Every structure is written in C-alpha cells, then in structure tokens.
C-alpha positions in Angstrom: 79.9 32.0 31.1 78.6 31.2 34.6 77.3 27.7 35.1 74.8 28.1 37.9 72.5 30.8 39.1 73.8 32.8 42.1 71.5 32.6 45.1 72.8 35.8 46.5 72.1 38.7 44.2 73.7 42.2 44.2 71.5 45.1 44.9 70.0 47.1 42.1 72.3 50.0 42.9 75.3 47.8 42.5 74.1 46.5 39.1 73.3 50.0 38.0 76.8 51.1 38.9 78.6 48.5 36.8 80.7 50.0 34.0 80.7 48.7 30.5 78.6 45.9 29.0 76.8 43.6 31.4 74.3 40.7 30.7 72.1 39.9 33.7 70.5 36.5 33.3 67.5 35.7 35.5 66.2 32.2 36.0 66.7 29.1 38.2 68.7 25.9 38.0 65.5 23.8 38.1 63.6 25.7 35.3 63.2 23.7 32.1 63.1 26.7 29.9 66.4 27.9 31.5 68.0 24.5 31.0 67.0 24.4 27.3 68.4 28.0 26.8 71.8 27.4 28.3 73.4 26.0 25.1 72.0 28.9 23.1 73.3 31.5 25.6 76.7 29.8 25.7 76.9 29.8 21.9 75.8 33.5 21.7 78.2 34.7 24.3 81.2 32.6 23.1 83.6 34.7 21.1 81.8 38.0 22.1 83.9 40.9 23.2 84.6 40.9 26.9 81.5 41.4 29.0 80.2 40.8 32.5 77.7 38.0 32.8 75.6 37.8 36.0 73.5 34.8 36.4 71.0 35.5 39.1 68.5 33.1 40.7 65.0 34.7 40.6 61.7 33.9 42.3 59.1 35.3 44.5 60.4 38.0 46.9 63.7 38.4 45.1 64.2 42.2 44.9 66.6 42.4 42.0 64.3 40.5 39.7 61.3 42.5 40.8 63.2 45.8 40.1 63.7 44.6 36.5 60.0 43.4 36.3 61.0 39.9 35.4 58.0 37.7 34.6 59.4 34.7 32.7 62.6 32.8 32.8 65.2 32.9 31.5 65.3 36.6 30.8 68.6 38.2 29.7 68.9 42.0 30.4 71.6 43.7 28.4 73.0 46.8 30.2 75.6 49.4 29.2 77.0 51.5 32.0 74.1 50.7 34.3 71.3 51.4 31.7 69.2 48.7 30.2 69.7 48.7 26.4 68.1 45.4 25.5 66.2 42.3 26.7 65.5 38.8 25.5 62.9 36.7 27.2 63.0 32.9 26.7 65.4 32.9 23.8 64.7 30.4 21.0 67.9 30.9 19.1 71.5 31.9 19.6 71.2 34.4 16.7 68.4 36.2 18.6 70.7 36.6 21.7 73.6 37.5 19.5 71.6 40.2 17.7 70.6 41.8 21.0 74.2 41.6 22.2 75.4 43.4 19.0 72.9 46.1 19.5 74.0 46.5 23.1 77.6 46.7 22.0 76.7 49.3 19.4 75.0 51.4 22.1 78.4 52.3 23.5 79.5 54.0 20.3 
C-alpha cells in the first residue's frame, strides 16, 4: 500500500488503460478523514490478491479527480480493466472496503 498521496497524477486515459484490478484512492495528506481511513484501507487491502493501488492527491483544479467526479475524501474507486466497478466514499470500516474489493474482483469472472 502506498503511504503518501502522489502530487503528480496520471491522465485519465492512462488510468483507463490499466489492465486488471486497480484501486484509485483520492485524498490529501492533510485531510483528517483521509488520515483516519488509512488503517482501515491498509487492513482491507492486506492479504488481497495482487492489485494496483494508486494514491492520488486531489483538490481544486486537479483534472483526474474531476474526471471521476470526486466530491469527498477519501474516495476509493475500484476499477477492472479501465472501467469503474465500485466506489467507497469516506469508509467507516475495513469490511466495507473489503466487500467492495471482493465485488470488484468478482467482476472479472
């Protein structure tokens, strides 16, 4: 799992071209909700099948977040072969994230 939010984001076309399962996490390092969610995200993603985890800093004027219509942080977008298959906004439990992850994994079958 990535520790900090990347300040340089890939383009939407680059994200849409990623094969397999990808979790795109939007937030900021200074966001209280994001900080509180980190242990839950780490717990949910630990032991999961291999996946790509992109942790992207979001904010006003950030095109990737706008393309996903991100309103609140953290938001986790679950993608399978470039298509959104699930989303969790401000997760309150690891089980909620894990359930969405399992549904995203099932989308490949």
